[in-house]
C-alpha positions in Angstrom: 0.0 0.0 0.0 1.4 3.3 -1.0 0.7 6.4 1.0 0.2 9.6 -0.8 1.8 12.6 0.9 0.9 16.2 0.1 2.4 19.5 1.2 0.5 22.7 1.8 2.3 26.0 1.0 1.8 28.8 3.5 2.6 32.1 1.8 3.2 34.1 5.0 5.3 33.8 8.1 3.9 31.5 10.7 3.6 32.8 14.3 5.6 30.3 16.5 3.3 31.2 19.4 0.3 29.7 17.5 1.8 26.7 15.9 3.9 23.9 17.4 6.8 22.9 15.2 8.2 19.3 15.0 11.8 19.1 16.0 14.4 21.2 17.8 14.5 25.0 17.8 16.8 27.1 15.9 19.9 28.2 17.7 19.2 31.9 16.7 15.5 32.1 17.6 13.9 34.6 20.0 13.3 31.8 22.5 16.9 30.7 22.5 18.8 34.0 22.5 20.2 33.5 26.0 21.9 30.2 25.1 25.1 32.0 24.1 27.4 32.7 27.1 29.3 35.9 27.4 32.6 34.3 26.4 31.1 32.7 23.2 31.5 34.2 19.8 28.2 33.0 18.3 29.5 29.8 16.7 30.3 27.8 19.9 26.8 26.3 20.5 26.4 23.2 18.3 23.0 21.9 19.2 20.0 22.6 21.5 16.8 20.7 22.4 13.7 21.7 24.3 12.2 19.2 26.8 8.9 17.6 25.9 7.2 19.3 28.8 8.5 22.7 27.6 10.3 23.6 30.9 14.0 23.3 29.9 16.3 23.7 27.0 19.7 22.1 26.8 22.6 23.1 24.7 25.9 21.5 23.7 28.9 23.7 23.1 32.5 23.6 21.8 33.9 23.5 25.3 32.6 20.0 26.2 29.7 21.4 28.3 26.1 20.4 28.3 24.2 23.4 29.6 20.7 23.2 31.1 18.5 26.3 31.1 14.9 27.2 31.9 12.9 27.6 28.7 12.4 30.1 27.1 15.9 31.4 27.7 16.3 35.2 27.4 19.4 35.7 29.6 22.5 33.5 29.6 22.4 33.1 33.4 21.3 31.2 35.3 22.2 27.8 33.8 23.8 24.5 35.0 26.8 23.5 33.1 28.0 19.9 33.1 31.3 18.8 31.7 32.5 15.4 30.6 33.0 15.5 26.9 36.5 16.3 25.6 35.2 19.0 23.4 32.5 19.8 20.9 29.2 18.4 22.1 27.5 18.0 18.7 24.2 16.5 19.7 21.8 16.7 22.7 18.2 15.4 23.1 15.8 14.5 25.9 14.2 11.1 26.4 10.5 10.8 25.7 9.6 11.3 29.3 12.3 14.0 30.0 13.9 11.9 32.7 17.1 11.4 30.8 19.3 13.5 28.4 21.6 12.1 25.8 24.6 14.0 24.5 27.1 13.0 21.8 30.7 14.2 21.5 32.5 15.1 18.3 36.2 14.4 18.8 35.8 12.0 21.7 33.1 10.1 19.8 31.3 9.3 23.1 27.6 9.1 24.0 26.6 10.2 27.5 23.4 9.6 29.3 22.4 12.1 31.9 19.7 11.7 34.5 17.5 14.8 34.8 16.6 15.5 38.5 14.4 18.6 38.9 15.1 20.7 42.0 
């Protein structure tokens, strides 16, 4: 059985407050502008992911840190930074129930599993 897929063209900008997008946010969006730390030049954050419950956003950076922020993030502080990767955290994602976080390293080629424990 072949499923026919169709696309609908929307000829205007879509308001992100009215529509839920599938997938992770853009690194340069209004809701993620505080993900860059003061010492970063704008290219140091490699990936970010919003939790399924919409409470947190996590980012992976070039310094081997996984940074957990409240979402949406307007200011760079406060955040919790967790180290472990050698450098360049290239991927971050939450588990389906937001109880775990997975991060992948670039040069170290490692995969970390982090337990999320809300305060």
